[in-house]
MDAnalysis code that builds the backbone (N, CA, C; Angstrom):
import MDAnalysis as mda
import numpy as np

u = mda.Universe.empty(510, n_residues=170, atom_resindex=np.repeat(np.arange(170), 3), trajectory=True)
u.add_TopologyAttr("name", ["N", "CA", "C"] * 170)
u.add_TopologyAttr("resid", np.arange(1, 171))
u.add_TopologyAttr("resname", ["MET", "LYS", "LYS", "GLU", "TYR", "MET", "TYR", "LEU", "ILE", "GLY", "GLY", "ALA", "ALA", "ALA", "VAL", "TYR", "ALA", "GLY", "GLN", "MET", "PHE", "MET", "TYR", "ALA", "LYS", "ARG", "ASN", "ILE", "THR", "THR", "THR", "GLU", "ALA", "LYS", "ASP", "PHE", "VAL", "ASN", "LYS", "TRP", "ILE", "LYS", "THR", "VAL", "ASN", "GLU", "ASN", "ASN", "LEU", "ILE", "GLY", "TYR", "GLY", "VAL", "VAL", "GLY", "LEU", "THR", "GLN", "GLU", "GLN", "VAL", "SER", "LYS", "ALA", "THR", "GLY", "ALA", "VAL", "THR", "ASN", "LEU", "TYR", "CYS", "LYS", "ASP", "ALA", "VAL", "LEU", "VAL", "SER", "THR", "VAL", "GLY", "ASP", "VAL", "ILE", "TYR", "THR", "GLY", "ILE", "PRO", "GLU", "ILE", "THR", "GLY", "TYR", "PHE", "ASN", "THR", "PHE", "LEU", "SER", "ASN", "GLU", "PRO", "GLN", "GLY", "THR", "LEU", "ASN", "SER", "ILE", "SER", "VAL", "GLN", "ASN", "PHE", "GLY", "ASP", "VAL", "VAL", "VAL", "ALA", "ASN", "GLY", "ASN", "TYR", "THR", "PHE", "SER", "LEU", "TYR", "ASP", "VAL", "ASP", "GLU", "GLY", "GLU", "SER", "GLU", "VAL", "TYR", "ALA", "ARG", "PHE", "THR", "TYR", "VAL", "LEU", "LYS", "ARG", "ASP", "SER", "ASN", "GLY", "VAL", "ILE", "LYS", "ILE", "GLN", "THR", "HIS", "HIS", "SER", "SER", "ALA", "GLN", "PRO", "GLU"])
u.atoms.positions = np.array([
    [109.975, 137.008, 153.495],
    [108.687, 136.341, 153.621],
    [108.755, 135.330, 154.752],
    [107.620, 135.131, 155.345],
    [107.569, 134.151, 156.416],
    [107.671, 132.747, 155.832],
    [108.214, 131.891, 156.641],
    [108.439, 130.504, 156.248],
    [107.134, 129.818, 155.816],
    [106.036, 130.089, 156.534],
    [104.754, 129.445, 156.232],
    [104.280, 129.808, 154.817],
    [104.487, 131.083, 154.438],
    [104.080, 131.510, 153.106],
    [104.924, 130.846, 152.028],
    [106.188, 130.674, 152.303],
    [107.071, 130.026, 151.343],
    [106.626, 128.588, 151.096],
    [106.240, 127.887, 152.176],
    [105.745, 126.522, 152.021],
    [104.450, 126.513, 151.212],
    [103.567, 127.474, 151.473],
    [102.307, 127.565, 150.765],
    [102.531, 127.815, 149.276],
    [103.408, 128.758, 148.959],
    [103.713, 129.057, 147.560],
    [104.370, 127.860, 146.884],
    [105.313, 127.240, 147.567],
    [105.989, 126.059, 147.016],
    [105.021, 124.919, 146.782],
    [104.088, 124.715, 147.715],
    [103.094, 123.656, 147.560],
    [102.168, 123.916, 146.394],
    [101.739, 125.168, 146.250],
    [100.859, 125.524, 145.137],
    [101.576, 125.332, 143.800],
    [102.849, 125.699, 143.750],
    [103.629, 125.523, 142.524],
    [103.768, 124.048, 142.182],
    [103.974, 123.219, 143.183],
    [104.115, 121.778, 142.945],
    [102.814, 121.183, 142.424],
    [101.685, 121.607, 142.979],
    [100.385, 121.115, 142.515],
    [100.157, 121.544, 141.068],
    [100.462, 122.809, 140.767],
    [100.290, 123.323, 139.410],
    [101.173, 122.551, 138.433],
    [102.427, 122.330, 138.792],
    [103.351, 121.597, 137.924],
    [102.846, 120.177, 137.691],
    [102.331, 119.549, 138.736],
    [101.789, 118.195, 138.604],
    [100.584, 118.160, 137.686],
    [99.715, 119.166, 137.810],
    [98.541, 119.234, 136.937],
    [98.958, 119.442, 135.485],
    [99.943, 120.303, 135.246],
    [100.421, 120.544, 133.883],
    [101.032, 119.276, 133.298],
    [101.775, 118.521, 134.112],
    [102.367, 117.272, 133.634],
    [101.265, 116.297, 133.255],
    [100.246, 116.181, 134.095],
    [99.148, 115.264, 133.799],
    [98.402, 115.710, 132.554],
    [98.205, 117.022, 132.392],
    [97.513, 117.532, 131.214],
    [98.320, 117.225, 129.958],
    [99.636, 117.430, 130.048],
    [100.498, 117.186, 128.888],
    [100.468, 115.717, 128.485],
    [100.319, 114.826, 129.432],
    [100.331, 113.391, 129.145],
    [98.937, 112.820, 128.885],
    [97.903, 113.654, 129.000],
    [96.535, 113.191, 128.823],
    [96.327, 112.681, 127.402],
    [95.604, 111.599, 127.277],
    [95.312, 111.032, 125.963],
    [94.466, 111.990, 125.136],
    [94.616, 111.905, 123.836],
    [93.843, 112.714, 122.906],
    [92.555, 111.962, 122.601],
    [91.427, 112.630, 122.716],
    [90.153, 111.981, 122.419],
    [89.876, 112.064, 120.913],
    [88.969, 111.235, 120.464],
    [88.561, 111.243, 119.066],
    [87.966, 112.601, 118.698],
    [87.157, 113.158, 119.575],
    [86.563, 114.473, 119.326],
    [87.639, 115.541, 119.208],
    [88.641, 115.513, 120.085],
    [89.736, 116.482, 119.999],
    [90.479, 116.358, 118.673],
    [90.676, 115.133, 118.207],
    [91.379, 114.916, 116.937],
    [90.572, 115.495, 115.778],
    [89.284, 115.228, 115.745],
    [88.435, 115.771, 114.676],
    [88.406, 117.293, 114.732],
    [88.281, 117.832, 115.934],
    [88.283, 119.294, 116.095],
    [89.603, 119.889, 115.625],
    [90.708, 119.183, 115.886],
    [92.014, 119.690, 115.478],
    [92.135, 119.757, 113.955],
    [91.674, 118.723, 113.257],
    [91.745, 118.730, 111.793],
    [90.907, 119.889, 111.239],
    [89.727, 120.104, 111.809],
    [88.916, 121.252, 111.401],
    [89.629, 122.566, 111.699],
    [90.329, 122.629, 112.823],
    [91.098, 123.827, 113.185],
    [92.208, 124.068, 112.157],
    [92.877, 122.998, 111.730],
    [93.941, 123.137, 110.730],
    [93.375, 123.731, 109.440],
    [92.252, 123.178, 108.955],
    [91.645, 123.676, 107.722],
    [91.218, 125.134, 107.894],
    [90.595, 125.450, 109.015],
    [90.171, 126.828, 109.278],
    [91.374, 127.773, 109.307],
    [92.468, 127.335, 109.909],
    [93.671, 128.168, 109.977],
    [94.243, 128.412, 108.588],
    [94.273, 127.386, 107.754],
    [94.740, 127.560, 106.368],
    [93.813, 128.521, 105.628],
    [92.506, 128.317, 105.756],
    [91.545, 129.175, 105.059],
    [91.688, 130.639, 105.474],
    [91.882, 130.877, 106.763],
    [91.956, 132.250, 107.274],
    [93.305, 132.908, 107.015],
    [94.331, 132.135, 106.698],
    [95.667, 132.695, 106.531],
    [96.212, 132.527, 105.122],
    [95.319, 132.243, 104.168],
    [95.828, 132.158, 102.801],
    [96.271, 133.550, 102.369],
    [97.194, 133.594, 101.454],
    [97.806, 134.855, 101.035],
    [97.093, 135.411, 99.814],
    [95.820, 135.734, 100.005],
    [95.017, 136.261, 98.904],
    [95.688, 137.518, 98.368],
    [95.837, 137.562, 97.065],
    [96.455, 138.703, 96.414],
    [97.975, 138.642, 96.384],
    [98.557, 137.553, 96.861],
    [100.014, 137.443, 96.951],
    [100.681, 137.688, 95.603],
    [100.159, 137.032, 94.579],
    [100.784, 137.169, 93.266],
    [100.385, 138.442, 92.548],
    [99.304, 139.070, 92.961],
    [98.807, 140.250, 92.275],
    [99.281, 141.526, 92.967],
    [99.001, 141.638, 94.255],
    [99.305, 142.847, 94.996],
    [100.688, 142.772, 95.630],
    [101.066, 141.609, 96.051],
    [102.326, 141.444, 96.768],
    [102.139, 141.771, 98.235],
    [102.666, 140.963, 99.095],
    [102.561, 141.155, 100.530],
    [103.937, 141.399, 101.118],
    [103.956, 142.036, 102.260],
    [105.226, 142.234, 102.947],
    [105.682, 140.915, 103.542],
    [106.965, 140.823, 103.839],
    [107.493, 139.614, 104.466],
    [106.833, 139.380, 105.822],
    [106.489, 140.456, 106.514],
    [105.814, 140.343, 107.810],
    [104.438, 139.691, 107.658],
    [103.701, 140.062, 106.614],
    [102.388, 139.459, 106.369],
    [102.528, 137.974, 106.026],
    [103.511, 137.650, 105.219],
    [103.749, 136.254, 104.853],
    [104.140, 135.456, 106.094],
    [105.039, 135.983, 106.894],
    [105.494, 135.290, 108.107],
    [104.360, 135.074, 109.095],
    [103.491, 136.060, 109.245],
    [102.355, 135.928, 110.159],
    [101.421, 134.814, 109.695],
    [101.138, 134.787, 108.397],
    [100.234, 133.775, 107.848],
    [100.826, 132.372, 107.970],
    [102.074, 132.207, 107.533],
    [102.675, 130.873, 107.602],
    [102.892, 130.453, 109.047],
    [103.204, 131.407, 109.911],
    [103.396, 131.091, 111.324],
    [102.139, 130.560, 111.983],
    [100.978, 131.099, 111.591],
    [99.713, 130.616, 112.149],
    [99.498, 129.142, 111.819],
    [99.904, 128.750, 110.611],
    [99.731, 127.357, 110.188],
    [100.827, 126.476, 110.791],
    [102.080, 126.897, 110.676],
    [103.176, 126.036, 111.148],
    [103.189, 125.909, 112.666],
    [102.516, 126.810, 113.367],
    [102.402, 126.691, 114.824],
    [101.606, 125.448, 115.222],
    [100.895, 124.852, 114.285],
    [100.120, 123.642, 114.542],
    [100.974, 122.373, 114.424],
    [102.250, 122.532, 114.062],
    [103.161, 121.400, 113.851],
    [104.195, 121.314, 114.973],
    [104.642, 120.097, 115.275],
    [105.756, 119.887, 116.201],
    [107.038, 120.436, 115.571],
    [108.016, 120.756, 116.406],
    [109.292, 121.299, 115.899],
    [109.934, 120.387, 114.867],
    [109.847, 119.076, 115.090],
    [110.503, 118.104, 114.217],
    [109.505, 117.368, 113.318],
    [108.391, 118.028, 113.024],
    [107.335, 117.404, 112.227],
    [107.818, 117.073, 110.820],
    [107.055, 116.177, 110.184],
    [107.303, 115.789, 108.792],
    [106.033, 116.076, 108.004],
    [106.200, 116.677, 106.823],
    [105.090, 116.977, 105.929],
    [105.384, 116.395, 104.559],
    [104.484, 115.531, 104.090],
    [104.546, 115.018, 102.722],
    [103.435, 115.748, 101.982],
    [103.811, 116.600, 101.031],
    [102.855, 117.514, 100.410],
    [101.888, 116.823, 99.457],
    [100.805, 117.519, 99.181],
    [99.720, 116.994, 98.360],
    [100.160, 116.697, 96.934],
    [100.850, 117.621, 96.343],
    [101.406, 117.427, 95.004],
    [102.890, 117.733, 95.088],
    [103.671, 116.950, 94.424],
    [105.123, 117.134, 94.499],
    [105.771, 115.931, 95.142],
    [107.094, 115.923, 95.097],
    [107.820, 114.756, 95.583],
    [108.767, 115.082, 96.734],
    [108.572, 116.226, 97.364],
    [109.462, 116.632, 98.444],
    [108.858, 116.254, 99.787],
    [109.698, 115.752, 100.681],
    [109.306, 115.508, 102.061],
    [109.965, 116.597, 102.895],
    [109.139, 117.371, 103.595],
    [109.612, 118.499, 104.391],
    [109.748, 118.070, 105.842],
    [110.899, 118.376, 106.438],
    [111.168, 117.984, 107.818],
    [111.542, 119.211, 108.636],
    [110.845, 119.413, 109.735],
    [111.129, 120.535, 110.621],
    [110.406, 121.798, 110.193],
    [110.236, 122.697, 111.148],
    [109.483, 123.924, 110.913],
    [110.059, 124.796, 109.796],
    [111.388, 124.981, 109.695],
    [111.879, 125.837, 108.591],
    [111.477, 125.325, 107.202],
    [111.586, 124.021, 106.967],
    [111.200, 123.470, 105.656],
    [109.694, 123.536, 105.457],
    [108.932, 123.230, 106.507],
    [107.471, 123.271, 106.413],
    [107.004, 124.707, 106.173],
    [107.665, 125.672, 106.787],
    [107.349, 127.083, 106.561],
    [107.565, 127.443, 105.096],
    [108.660, 126.984, 104.512],
    [108.920, 127.230, 103.092],
    [107.807, 126.677, 102.223],
    [107.340, 125.482, 102.556],
    [106.232, 124.885, 101.799],
    [104.986, 125.769, 101.897],
    [104.642, 126.186, 103.105],
    [103.418, 126.972, 103.275],
    [103.536, 128.373, 102.692],
    [104.742, 128.917, 102.573],
    [104.899, 130.191, 101.861],
    [104.343, 130.065, 100.444],
    [104.597, 128.941, 99.807],
    [104.107, 128.710, 98.449],
    [102.637, 128.299, 98.453],
    [102.288, 127.331, 99.289],
    [100.915, 126.814, 99.299],
    [99.903, 127.907, 99.618],
    [100.176, 128.715, 100.625],
    [99.230, 129.759, 101.014],
    [99.100, 130.846, 99.958],
    [100.109, 130.985, 99.099],
    [100.021, 131.982, 98.024],
    [99.047, 131.552, 96.937],
    [98.636, 130.274, 96.947],
    [97.643, 129.781, 95.989],
    [96.212, 129.998, 96.480],
    [96.067, 130.820, 97.516],
    [94.760, 131.200, 98.059],
    [93.870, 129.998, 98.378],
    [94.396, 129.000, 99.102],
    [93.621, 127.788, 99.356],
    [92.378, 128.036, 100.216],
    [91.322, 127.359, 99.846],
    [90.107, 127.309, 100.646],
    [89.726, 125.841, 100.741],
    [89.873, 125.275, 101.939],
    [89.664, 123.850, 102.123],
    [88.330, 123.512, 102.748],
    [87.870, 122.316, 102.425],
    [86.646, 121.762, 102.997],
    [86.926, 120.321, 103.399],
    [86.588, 119.977, 104.621],
    [86.734, 118.597, 105.081],
    [85.571, 117.781, 104.538],
    [85.891, 116.683, 103.849],
    [84.861, 115.818, 103.276],
    [84.550, 114.625, 104.167],
    [85.581, 114.024, 104.733],
    [85.379, 112.864, 105.605],
    [86.578, 112.730, 106.530],
    [86.353, 112.072, 107.660],
    [87.443, 111.845, 108.602],
    [87.172, 110.573, 109.391],
    [88.240, 109.826, 109.641],
    [88.207, 108.625, 110.459],
    [89.392, 108.710, 111.413],
    [89.166, 108.370, 112.668],
    [90.215, 108.517, 113.675],
    [90.538, 107.172, 114.296],
    [91.828, 106.878, 114.364],
    [92.323, 105.715, 115.101],
    [93.014, 106.263, 116.341],
    [92.520, 105.852, 117.495],
    [93.015, 106.413, 118.739],
    [93.918, 105.407, 119.442],
    [95.169, 105.815, 119.659],
    [96.143, 104.975, 120.341],
    [96.534, 105.582, 121.682],
    [95.634, 106.384, 122.253],
    [95.891, 106.993, 123.553],
    [96.566, 108.333, 123.414],
    [97.884, 108.339, 123.594],
    [98.602, 109.615, 123.533],
    [99.022, 109.980, 122.112],
    [98.751, 109.107, 121.157],
    [98.981, 109.389, 119.735],
    [97.706, 109.016, 118.994],
    [97.305, 109.875, 118.062],
    [96.091, 109.644, 117.297],
    [96.424, 109.782, 115.816],
    [95.829, 108.912, 115.007],
    [95.979, 108.996, 113.554],
    [94.613, 109.359, 112.982],
    [94.581, 110.466, 112.248],
    [93.342, 110.907, 111.604],
    [93.533, 110.789, 110.095],
    [92.622, 110.073, 109.445],
    [92.651, 109.880, 107.998],
    [91.361, 110.411, 107.412],
    [91.429, 110.887, 106.184],
    [90.207, 111.341, 105.545],
    [90.472, 111.969, 104.203],
    [89.485, 112.737, 103.756],
    [89.548, 113.433, 102.479],
    [89.182, 114.891, 102.678],
    [89.865, 115.760, 101.937],
    [89.478, 117.156, 101.885],
    [89.610, 117.658, 100.461],
    [88.961, 118.774, 100.196],
    [89.010, 119.419, 98.896],
    [89.557, 120.825, 99.091],
    [90.493, 121.209, 98.240],
    [91.011, 122.570, 98.271],
    [90.764, 123.242, 96.935],
    [90.163, 124.422, 96.998],
    [90.103, 125.301, 95.837],
    [91.375, 126.123, 95.884],
    [92.077, 126.172, 94.771],
    [93.337, 126.903, 94.682],
    [93.263, 127.892, 93.531],
    [94.049, 128.945, 93.634],
    [94.088, 129.934, 92.564],
    [95.526, 130.135, 92.132],
    [95.733, 130.099, 90.836],
    [97.044, 130.370, 90.248],
    [96.875, 131.534, 89.287],
    [97.766, 132.513, 89.380],
    [97.673, 133.707, 88.536],
    [97.646, 133.332, 87.057],
    [98.445, 132.356, 86.664],
    [98.533, 131.976, 85.250],
    [97.433, 131.011, 84.815],
    [97.030, 130.102, 85.725],
    [96.105, 129.038, 85.337],
    [94.690, 129.223, 85.862],
    [94.462, 130.179, 86.733],
    [93.125, 130.395, 87.281],
    [92.824, 129.459, 88.438],
    [91.528, 129.245, 88.679],
    [91.092, 128.448, 89.822],
    [91.035, 126.964, 89.475],
    [91.398, 126.145, 90.453],
    [91.311, 124.694, 90.284],
    [90.925, 124.081, 91.623],
    [90.469, 122.837, 91.564],
    [90.147, 122.107, 92.787],
    [91.031, 120.882, 92.877],
    [91.509, 120.630, 94.076],
    [92.316, 119.440, 94.329],
    [91.583, 118.610, 95.382],
    [91.226, 117.395, 94.999],
    [90.638, 116.440, 95.931],
    [91.794, 115.613, 96.477],
    [91.915, 115.579, 97.783],
    [93.076, 114.901, 98.373],
    [92.671, 114.061, 99.568],
    [93.492, 113.084, 99.845],
    [93.346, 112.276, 101.056],
    [94.470, 112.699, 101.991],
    [94.248, 112.509, 103.275],
    [95.248, 112.955, 104.242],
    [95.397, 111.952, 105.371],
    [96.550, 112.038, 106.011],
    [96.818, 111.348, 107.269],
    [97.559, 112.325, 108.167],
    [97.049, 112.496, 109.360],
    [97.730, 113.277, 110.394],
    [98.078, 112.338, 111.539],
    [99.285, 112.436, 112.044],
    [99.657, 111.796, 113.295],
    [99.752, 112.932, 114.306],
    [98.889, 112.877, 115.308],
    [98.780, 113.956, 116.287],
    [99.282, 113.500, 117.647],
    [99.924, 114.421, 118.362],
    [100.341, 114.147, 119.737],
    [100.340, 115.456, 120.501],
    [100.392, 115.359, 121.809],
    [100.472, 116.562, 122.637],
    [101.930, 116.944, 122.829],
    [102.184, 118.249, 122.816],
    [103.538, 118.701, 123.126],
    [103.712, 118.763, 124.643],
    [104.848, 119.205, 125.111],
    [105.134, 119.211, 126.543],
    [104.224, 120.164, 127.316],
    [103.555, 121.081, 126.624],
    [102.611, 121.996, 127.271],
    [101.174, 121.492, 127.201],
    [100.976, 120.301, 126.650],
    [99.638, 119.736, 126.558],
    [98.864, 120.145, 125.322],
    [99.514, 120.847, 124.391],
    [98.855, 121.330, 123.178],
    [98.976, 120.271, 122.084],
    [97.864, 119.969, 121.429],
    [97.889, 118.992, 120.334],
    [98.601, 119.618, 119.140],
    [99.528, 118.844, 118.569],
    [100.304, 119.294, 117.407],
    [100.393, 118.151, 116.393],
    [100.774, 118.506, 115.183],
    [100.959, 117.523, 114.111],
    [102.401, 117.040, 114.148],
    [102.582, 115.731, 114.266],
    [103.914, 115.137, 114.191],
    [104.224, 114.754, 112.743],
    [103.228, 114.183, 112.069],
    [103.374, 113.803, 110.664],
    [102.100, 114.162, 109.922],
    [102.250, 114.743, 108.745],
    [101.123, 115.117, 107.902],
    [101.438, 114.642, 106.483],
    [100.625, 113.727, 106.002],
    [100.764, 113.232, 104.639],
    [99.479, 113.560, 103.895],
    [99.613, 114.202, 102.772],
    [98.483, 114.556, 101.946],
    [98.816, 114.195, 100.511],
    [97.880, 113.603, 99.803],
    [98.143, 113.278, 98.403],
    [96.885, 113.451, 97.580],
    [97.063, 113.989, 96.397],
    [95.928, 114.183, 95.489],
    [95.309, 112.824, 95.185],
    [93.987, 112.807, 95.116],
    [93.283, 111.556, 94.803],
    [93.639, 111.123, 93.388],
    [93.906, 109.839, 93.215],
    [94.132, 109.351, 91.844],
    [92.843, 109.489, 91.036],
    [93.017, 109.754, 89.763],
    [91.819, 109.937, 88.923],
    [91.349, 108.653, 88.332],
])
C-alpha cells in the first residue's frame, strides 16, 4: 500500500478509537438509567423459563435465557436477591441465581423509579412487582424495592455493577 493510504487508515483508526473512548467515558443520563431499568425488566419478562418445572428445558435454552439477563451485569457485579440471604458476586454466581429465578416464570412491572445521577455512575431506586409461579404453590406476587448502581463498561455499554432487591416489608 502507498504510504499516503497508510496514514489515512491510521488517522481514521485513531479518530475512531478516540470517539469510542469518549463514548465509553460519557456520563449516563437520567433517561438512559430509567430506560435501562425498563430494559432489565423486559429482558427478565421475555426470558423467563415458562414451563421449566413442567415440560423441562434443555441446558441450551436455560443458558440462552440466563445469558440474556446476566449480559446486563458487569463481570464483577454484585446481586443481593429479593428473597433469601445470599449475596451473589460475579457472573457465574449471578447466572446460578437467575437459573432459579427465571424458572419461577417472573413477569415484572415497574411501579416507581428515582434516579440519582453522579455522572459516570448512576443509582436508580424504586419499586417493582413480580408475579411468580411455583409448581407446588401456584402463582404469587412479590412487591419489592430495588437499587441499581449503573456504569458504562469499556465499550460504552451501560451495565449493572450492583443490584439490590428486597421484598417490601408487610
